[in-house]
N, C-alpha and C positions, 0 to 999 in steps of 0.2 A: 388833262386826265390824271396826271400824277397828283396834282394838288387836291383834286376831288377824292381820289382814292385815300390819300393821307387824312383828309377830313373825315372820311368814313371810318378809318381806323381809330381816330381819336374818339369819335362818338361811340364806336363799338366798345372801346376800353371803358368809357364812362358808363355805358349801359351794363357792362359786366360788373362794375363796382356797385351800381344801383341794385342789380339783381341779387348780388351777394348780401347787400344791406337788407333787402326785402326778405331773403331767406332767414337771416338772423332775427329779424323782427318777428317773422312768422313763428319761428321756434320759441321765442320768448313769450309770445301771446298764447301759444298752445300750452306751454308750461304754466303760465299764470292761470289760464282757464282750468287746467287740470288741478292745480293747487286749490282753486276755489270751488271745485266740484261742478263746474259749469261746462256745457258743450256749445254755448253761444253767448254772445254779448252784443249790445247795441250802443252806439255813441251818437253824437249829433250829426256826424257826416257819413257814417257807415256802420254796418253790422258785420259780425264775424260768426262763423259756426264751424265746428270741428266735425269732419266726416272721415270715415275710414272706408277703404275699398281694398279688396285683395288684388294683387298684381302678380304676374308670373315672374319667377326667377329660375331659369333653367340651370340645374346642377349637373345633369347628365344628358348631353345632347344626343348621344348614341341611343339611349333608351327612348328619348322623345321621338327621334327620327324613326325608330323601329315601330313605335306606336302609330305615328302618322302614316307610315307605309301600310301597315296591316289594316288600319281602320279607314284608310283613304281620307284622312282628316287634314288635307292640305290647306284648309281654311285657317288653320292655326298659324300659318306662316305668312309673312308679308311678301307681296309679289314684287321682288326686286332682285336683280342679279348683281353680284359683286363684280364691278368692272375689272378689277385686277385679276380676280380668279377666272373670270370669263376669258380674258386675254391669254392667260396662262394655259387654260384648257384648250383653246383654239390652237395655240402654238404647239401644244403637245400632240394635237391631231393633224399637224403639218398644214395648218391653215384651213382645214375642213370645218365648216360651221357646225354648231350644235343644233340638234333637232328643235324646231320651234323658236329659234333665235335668229334674228336678222341683224347684221352689222350696218351701221351708218356712220358717216363721217361728220363729226361735230367740229365746226370752226370756232376758234376762240382766239382772243388777243391776250398775250401775256405781257405784263408790265413789271419791271423790276426797278428797285431803287438803285441809284448809283452812289 
């Protein structure tokens, strides 16, 4: 198991390097296309096109939460509870569970390098 895990770590490190290389290449291609006044290009093996989309960047969570509460726009949030915050909240309630949340025990195996 240790050897397999170390093998995974080596591959993950290599994957990280490759992803960084891809990001650098993408940035270079986008810059070249912009300089040429193009939004797409085609080669013998692949084609590329530049597209833009708006993405959310929350700068004031309190204002957003107020909006969500007033408008009942809970669909704007991802449905996931922070485990650390959940544990802390249950602990502050002296072990009493939160409404709508059920605890379960997850068994896992921990392996450490020596």
